[in-house]
C-alpha positions in Angstrom: 235.8 113.6 3.2 236.5 117.3 3.5 238.2 117.5 0.1 235.3 115.7 -1.5 232.9 118.2 0.1 235.0 121.2 -1.1 235.1 119.8 -4.6 231.4 119.3 -4.7 230.9 122.8 -3.3 233.2 124.4 -5.9 231.4 122.5 -8.7 228.0 123.7 -7.4 229.2 127.3 -7.2 231.1 127.2 -10.5 228.3 128.9 -12.4 228.2 131.7 -9.9 230.1 134.7 -11.4 231.0 136.1 -8.0 233.9 134.0 -6.7 233.9 136.0 -3.4 230.5 134.4 -2.4 232.0 131.0 -3.0 235.0 131.8 -0.8 232.8 133.1 2.0 230.6 130.1 1.9 233.6 127.7 2.0 235.2 129.6 4.8 231.9 129.6 6.8 231.6 125.8 6.3 235.2 125.3 7.4 234.6 127.4 10.5 231.4 125.4 11.3 233.3 122.1 10.8 236.1 123.4 13.1 233.6 124.4 15.8 231.9 121.0 15.6 235.2 119.2 15.8 236.2 121.2 18.9 232.9 120.5 20.6 233.3 116.8 19.8 236.8 116.8 21.3 235.5 118.6 24.4 232.7 116.0 24.8 235.2 113.2 24.5 237.4 114.8 27.1 234.5 115.3 29.4 233.5 111.7 29.0 237.0 110.5 29.9 237.0 112.7 33.0 233.5 111.3 34.0 234.8 107.8 33.5 237.8 108.5 35.7 235.6 110.1 38.3 233.2 107.0 38.3 236.0 104.4 38.6 
C-alpha cells in the first residue's frame, strides 16, 4: 500500500524539475502516516484498557 502510494507520488512529481520538493512532500506524507498510525495504536490500547476496566 505504502509502496504503491510512493510510486504514484514519484510519477506525479516526475515532471517537477526540483527533486527537493518531491523529497519534502514524501517525507511530510510519511510523517503524517506515522502520526496517524501512532494515534490508531493509542486508540486501540485505550480501547483495551477500557474493556478491561468494564469487565
